[in-house]
Backbone bond lengths (Angstrom), bond angles and torsions (degrees), N, CA, C in turn:
res aa  C-N    CA-C-N  psi(-1)  N-CA   C-N-CA  omega(-1)  CA-C   N-CA-C  phi
1 M - - - 1.436 - - 1.533 108.54 -
2 K 1.321 116.41 128.28 1.454 121.90 178.83 1.526 109.07 -88.22
3 I 1.322 115.97 130.91 1.459 121.46 179.19 1.524 108.53 -94.36
4 L 1.312 115.52 129.77 1.453 120.50 177.73 1.527 109.09 -94.53
5 F 1.314 114.94 137.96 1.467 120.72 -179.34 1.514 106.84 -127.49
6 T 1.318 115.89 110.43 1.464 120.77 -175.02 1.517 110.20 -111.71
7 G 1.301 115.69 153.96 1.467 120.04 178.87 1.504 111.00 173.15
8 G 1.294 114.42 -168.25 1.442 119.76 176.82 1.503 112.71 75.80
9 G 1.294 115.36 -173.67 1.451 121.36 -179.21 1.505 110.75 -177.34
10 T 1.314 115.71 -171.86 1.463 121.22 -177.11 1.523 111.87 -56.87
11 G 1.316 117.26 -45.85 1.471 120.55 -175.76 1.496 115.26 -68.89
12 T 1.338 117.44 -19.47 1.473 120.05 -177.00 1.525 112.78 -124.35
13 F 1.315 116.97 14.87 1.468 120.01 -174.52 1.528 112.00 -57.13
14 D 1.334 117.03 -34.60 1.464 119.85 -173.36 1.525 113.79 -81.27
15 I 1.321 117.81 -9.85 1.464 119.69 175.31 1.530 111.59 -111.08
16 D 1.336 116.90 -23.54 1.465 120.18 -179.33 1.519 112.56 -66.08
17 T 1.298 117.25 -27.32 1.468 119.62 -179.94 1.525 112.51 -68.04
18 D 1.325 116.64 -10.92 1.473 120.62 175.79 1.525 111.92 -79.05
19 I 1.323 117.80 -9.61 1.466 121.93 178.89 1.526 107.29 -87.60
20 P 1.324 119.19 109.15 1.462 120.97 -173.52 1.528 114.10 -64.28
21 E 1.318 117.90 -27.18 1.459 120.44 -178.07 1.533 112.67 -76.79
22 L 1.292 118.04 -15.88 1.456 122.02 -175.68 1.521 110.25 -70.27
23 T 1.324 116.55 125.69 1.464 121.14 179.88 1.517 112.78 -109.42
24 D 1.345 117.87 -9.00 1.458 121.27 -175.55 1.516 109.01 -154.06
25 L 1.329 116.81 139.07 1.457 121.77 174.41 1.523 108.33 -109.19
26 Q 1.319 116.74 136.75 1.457 122.26 179.93 1.530 109.86 -98.45
27 V 1.293 115.36 65.18 1.478 120.58 178.49 1.526 108.08 -97.87
28 G 1.280 117.76 155.68 1.438 121.17 179.17 1.512 112.05 -175.16
29 S 1.322 116.63 -34.98 1.473 119.84 -178.14 1.520 112.22 -70.08
30 Y 1.329 117.70 -16.04 1.456 120.97 179.93 1.529 111.13 -57.94
31 V 1.324 116.74 -24.99 1.466 120.85 179.38 1.531 110.01 -60.63
32 F 1.338 116.69 -39.51 1.464 121.77 -178.75 1.520 113.58 -101.38
33 M 1.310 115.78 -46.62 1.476 123.20 -171.10 1.533 109.30 63.20
34 D 1.305 115.67 163.49 1.463 121.15 179.19 1.522 108.38 -159.97
35 A 1.337 115.63 175.89 1.466 119.90 -176.86 1.524 112.04 -62.56
36 E 1.329 116.39 -33.22 1.465 120.03 -179.66 1.529 111.02 -65.99
37 Y 1.325 117.71 -47.49 1.471 120.32 177.88 1.520 111.39 -65.14
38 L 1.336 117.18 -40.22 1.457 119.11 -178.70 1.518 112.68 -64.21
39 A 1.335 117.10 -27.24 1.466 121.58 179.70 1.527 112.47 -78.76
40 V 1.325 117.18 -12.60 1.461 121.45 179.66 1.521 108.21 -86.16
41 G 1.274 117.19 129.15 1.452 120.23 176.60 1.528 110.78 -70.67
42 S 1.302 115.64 167.86 1.461 120.47 177.92 1.530 108.25 -135.13
43 S 1.306 115.33 178.40 1.466 118.44 179.33 1.522 110.95 -67.70
44 M 1.326 117.57 -19.97 1.466 121.24 -179.23 1.531 113.16 -92.48
45 D 1.337 116.58 -24.34 1.467 121.78 -179.47 1.526 107.53 -151.31
46 A 1.317 116.70 107.82 1.470 120.76 -174.74 1.522 113.54 -68.43
47 D 1.327 117.85 -19.57 1.466 121.02 -176.67 1.521 114.06 -93.99
48 R 1.304 116.99 -28.75 1.471 119.52 -173.35 1.521 109.21 -152.64
49 F 1.314 115.71 140.87 1.464 121.59 176.92 1.529 107.32 -82.49
50 T 1.305 117.04 110.20 1.463 121.27 -173.18 1.524 114.29 -117.43
51 T 1.310 117.17 0.38 1.461 119.72 -176.18 1.532 112.37 -63.99
52 F 1.339 116.24 -42.50 1.454 121.14 -179.90 1.529 108.49 -116.52
53 L 1.302 117.18 130.50 1.455 121.55 179.93 1.527 110.35 -86.24
54 P 1.317 117.89 150.90 1.469 119.34 -179.98 1.532 111.48 -69.46
55 S 1.314 115.10 136.81 1.464 120.25 175.12 1.528 111.07 -117.04
56 L 1.328 117.49 -15.91 1.461 121.66 178.43 1.521 108.69 -98.82
57 T 1.314 115.27 115.33 1.460 120.03 176.27 1.530 108.01 -130.84
58 L 1.310 114.79 164.64 1.452 120.43 179.01 1.522 108.05 -124.01
59 L 1.326 115.22 129.20 1.454 120.81 -179.85 1.521 108.73 -91.01
60 T 1.315 116.18 126.00 1.466 122.04 179.25 1.519 108.93 -125.20
61 T 1.317 116.20 159.88 1.456 121.62 -175.51 1.527 110.69 -121.06
62 V 1.320 116.49 139.25 1.462 121.06 175.32 1.527 107.55 -71.89
63 V 1.347 115.67 120.45 1.462 120.82 -177.16 1.519 112.91 -110.80
64 S 1.329 117.95 -10.31 1.463 120.70 178.25 1.518 109.42 -153.71
65 V 1.334 115.37 137.79 1.468 121.19 178.91 1.531 110.68 -128.14
66 N 1.321 117.14 28.38 1.465 120.09 -173.34 1.532 114.62 -91.79
67 Q 1.308 118.04 13.55 1.464 122.25 177.05 1.520 109.49 -111.63
68 K 1.320 115.37 159.62 1.459 120.31 -174.97 1.528 113.70 -77.27
69 N 1.347 116.51 -40.66 1.463 119.32 -171.67 1.525 115.14 -113.61
70 F 1.333 116.75 1.74 1.463 118.65 179.44 1.535 109.61 -155.42
71 V 1.324 113.56 160.99 1.464 121.32 171.93 1.525 107.74 -115.06
72 T 1.318 116.50 159.20 1.447 121.58 179.35 1.530 109.07 -102.94
73 V 1.341 116.05 136.25 1.470 121.94 177.65 1.519 109.80 -119.30
74 D 1.311 116.14 162.01 1.469 121.32 -175.49 1.521 114.03 -90.56
75 A 1.299 117.85 33.97 1.469 121.58 176.89 1.517 108.85 -127.84
76 G 1.333 115.56 103.64 1.466 121.68 178.50 1.515 110.23 -120.17
77 L 1.321 115.32 -149.02 1.471 121.26 -175.96 1.530 113.20 -63.22
78 K 1.306 118.55 -25.81 1.464 120.49 179.75 1.527 112.21 -76.74
79 A 1.311 117.43 -13.39 1.458 121.47 179.93 1.526 113.50 -111.92
80 L 1.320 116.76 -25.27 1.459 121.54 -175.63 1.524 109.81 -127.50
81 Y 1.306 115.85 131.86 1.453 120.65 178.30 1.522 108.68 -72.09
82 R 1.335 117.36 133.03 1.461 120.53 -171.16 1.524 115.09 -88.99
83 D 1.316 119.51 -37.16 1.465 119.85 -176.89 1.525 109.41 -63.49
84 G 1.299 115.01 132.61 1.449 119.75 -177.71 1.515 109.37 113.37
85 A 1.292 116.63 -144.48 1.459 122.03 -177.81 1.530 110.65 -78.38
86 T 1.299 115.74 171.80 1.462 122.48 172.05 1.529 107.53 -91.72
87 P 1.331 117.83 139.67 1.476 119.02 176.46 1.526 110.65 -54.63
88 T 1.320 115.77 150.34 1.458 120.56 177.35 1.520 109.60 -118.41
89 V 1.307 116.09 151.60 1.469 120.85 179.22 1.529 108.87 -78.13
90 H 1.321 115.09 124.74 1.464 121.77 178.84 1.538 110.33 -95.09
91 K 1.335 115.54 -46.38 1.472 121.36 177.84 1.514 108.41 -142.18
92 P 1.288 120.46 139.03 1.462 125.25 6.23 1.525 110.98 -73.54
93 S 1.304 115.32 142.04 1.474 119.97 -176.87 1.524 111.76 -97.25
94 D 1.323 117.28 -4.10 1.456 120.05 -177.74 1.530 113.11 -89.53
95 Q 1.341 117.41 1.86 1.456 121.57 178.12 1.519 108.63 -124.26
96 R 1.335 115.93 156.69 1.475 120.10 173.99 1.507 107.67 -89.87
97 L 1.334 116.00 99.20 1.452 122.53 -179.31 1.520 108.74 -121.90
98 A 1.334 116.44 144.39 1.459 120.40 179.67 1.523 109.92 -136.65
99 Y 1.323 115.89 131.20 1.471 122.40 177.43 1.527 109.52 -83.35
100 D 1.338 115.80 147.01 1.446 121.72 170.22 1.515 108.32 -146.34
101 W 1.320 115.81 151.52 1.462 122.39 -179.96 1.526 109.24 -65.71
102 F 1.353 115.59 143.38 1.459 119.57 -175.92 1.521 112.35 -144.43
103 G 1.323 117.55 6.98 1.451 120.69 178.06 1.518 112.22 137.78
104 D 1.316 116.20 -174.56 1.461 121.65 -177.72 1.525 112.36 -63.53
105 E 1.313 116.62 -47.81 1.461 120.77 -175.40 1.525 114.44 -97.10
106 Y 1.324 117.36 -16.78 1.465 120.10 -169.12 1.519 112.77 -127.30
107 G 1.323 114.11 155.14 1.449 122.97 169.55 1.513 107.06 -128.20
108 K 1.311 116.16 169.44 1.454 118.01 175.81 1.521 109.37 -125.89
109 I 1.311 113.94 145.43 1.454 122.00 179.41 1.514 107.16 -115.95
110 S 1.333 116.08 114.28 1.464 121.71 175.86 1.522 108.47 -85.99
111 F 1.316 115.39 152.00 1.460 120.02 -178.95 1.529 109.26 -141.54
112 D 1.314 116.40 156.03 1.458 122.04 179.77 1.527 113.07 -87.35
113 S 1.315 115.43 -42.63 1.463 116.78 -173.54 1.528 113.01 -124.65
114 K 1.296 117.73 -64.46 1.468 121.69 -172.95 1.529 110.39 -111.83
115 A 1.322 116.13 128.82 1.461 121.02 179.57 1.527 110.58 -73.62
116 P 1.328 117.15 137.92 1.471 118.98 171.46 1.529 108.60 -61.70
117 P 1.315 118.38 140.15 1.465 120.23 -175.16 1.534 112.82 -73.43
118 L 1.320 115.82 155.75 1.454 123.40 176.17 1.531 109.28 -54.83
119 G 1.327 116.63 132.27 1.466 121.81 179.29 1.509 114.53 86.96
120 S 1.334 117.47 -7.68 1.467 118.85 -179.52 1.528 110.54 -74.78
121 S 1.316 115.65 155.83 1.459 122.68 179.23 1.510 110.63 -96.83
122 I 1.316 114.64 142.37 1.471 122.16 174.92 1.523 106.91 -129.26
123 E 1.314 115.83 130.13 1.460 121.52 -179.04 1.525 109.12 -99.56
124 L 1.328 115.37 124.63 1.454 121.55 -176.94 1.523 111.84 -109.20
125 I 1.319 116.42 142.50 1.461 121.08 165.73 1.520 104.77 -84.79
126 V 1.321 116.85 123.09 1.454 121.20 -172.22 1.520 111.23 -68.21
127 S 1.345 115.19 158.27 1.460 120.98 -177.29 1.520 112.89 -69.10
128 H 1.322 117.59 -45.61 1.460 123.07 -177.86 1.538 106.80 -146.58
129 C 1.320 116.52 113.62 1.459 121.41 -169.08 1.526 114.84 -64.43
130 D 1.325 118.60 -45.36 1.464 120.15 -173.59 1.529 112.91 -58.30
131 P 1.343 118.64 -58.45 1.467 117.82 -178.21 1.523 113.72 -71.86
132 T 1.333 118.52 -19.52 1.461 119.47 175.29 1.517 109.91 -70.70
133 V 1.321 117.72 -43.46 1.476 120.86 177.87 1.528 110.27 -58.36
134 N 1.315 116.10 -37.77 1.464 121.11 -178.37 1.534 113.52 -63.71
135 Q 1.323 117.89 -14.43 1.460 121.58 -178.68 1.520 113.56 -89.29
136 F 1.335 117.47 -1.10 1.471 120.79 -175.11 1.518 111.26 -125.91
137 D 1.308 116.42 157.17 1.461 123.10 179.99 1.526 112.43 -89.83
138 H 1.340 117.05 -25.00 1.468 121.08 -175.79 1.525 110.35 -142.96
139 L 1.317 114.34 154.34 1.456 122.40 167.48 1.520 106.95 -107.12
140 Y 1.306 117.57 132.53 1.455 121.95 174.92 1.514 107.70 -94.14
141 V 1.309 117.48 119.71 1.449 122.21 -179.33 1.534 107.48 -89.47
142 V 1.328 115.17 122.50 1.466 121.48 -174.19 1.514 109.59 -118.96
143 Q 1.308 115.44 135.36 1.466 121.36 175.25 1.522 107.44 -135.17
144 N 1.322 116.26 124.16 1.471 121.69 -178.33 1.533 111.67 52.95
145 D 1.342 115.94 46.29 1.468 123.58 177.80 1.530 114.30 64.26
146 T 1.324 117.31 18.82 1.464 121.84 177.20 1.524 108.93 -123.66
147 V 1.337 116.67 132.49 1.458 120.85 175.64 1.526 108.03 -71.23
148 V 1.343 116.52 120.12 1.454 121.52 -177.08 1.522 112.68 -110.16
149 D 1.337 117.70 -13.82 1.467 119.76 179.76 1.523 108.73 -163.47
150 L 1.313 114.84 163.67 1.451 122.80 177.65 1.520 106.54 -131.63
151 W 1.338 117.09 118.36 1.462 121.42 -178.58 1.524 109.64 -106.99
152 P 1.311 117.88 124.79 1.467 119.18 176.05 1.535 109.67 -71.60
153 I 1.315 115.50 147.61 1.457 121.26 174.53 1.528 105.10 -95.60
154 D 1.331 115.85 96.67 1.465 123.79 -168.74 1.516 114.56 -54.75
155 L 1.290 118.43 -42.11 1.452 120.55 -174.46 1.522 114.00 -98.43
156 R 1.305 116.29 16.38 1.469 121.98 178.55 1.531 109.25 -55.59
157 G 1.337 116.46 128.00 1.449 121.33 176.48 1.535 114.74 77.60
158 K 1.325 118.14 9.52 1.463 121.92 -176.80 1.518 113.26 -96.51
159 C 1.334 117.35 12.92 1.463 119.34 -178.60 1.532 111.21 -98.95
160 Q 1.306 116.36 35.13 1.469 121.36 -178.55 1.521 110.33 -96.85
C-alpha cells in the first residue's frame, strides 16, 4: 500500500518539493495571487514573491477628492477581505499611491504628489484572494483592458 503525504501550498511550493516524502502539493491561490502572498518572500526572492503574477484585481473608483493627502474610493470592507495584507495599488503604476482601510464601504488612497481625479479608476491587488472572491457573484475576465467574459462564482453564498 502506497502512503500519500500531502502538504504545502502556493507560498511554499518552491521549497516543499525538496521533501522527498511529499506526494502532493496543495497549491491553488497561485492562479490569482494577492497582496499577502506577494509580501511573502520565496527561495528565489527573499523580499517579494515574484514567481506568479497577480491576475485577480479589484477595480475601484475615486468618489471624493475633498481631503488634502488622500482621496476616497468605493472599495472598503464589504468589497475586500481585511485579514492578511493590505491591498496594493496595481494601476495606475506611474504614481506612488497607497490603499488604506477607511470603513465598510470606502477605502482611502494616499498619494505623494498628485491626487487621482474624481471618477478615475484605480486597480487594486486584493488583500486575500480566497475570501475576496467569495464576496462577489461574478469574475470579469479582462484582456487588454477589455472585458471578454463573465464567469459566475458557482458556490457564492454557499458557506451557510
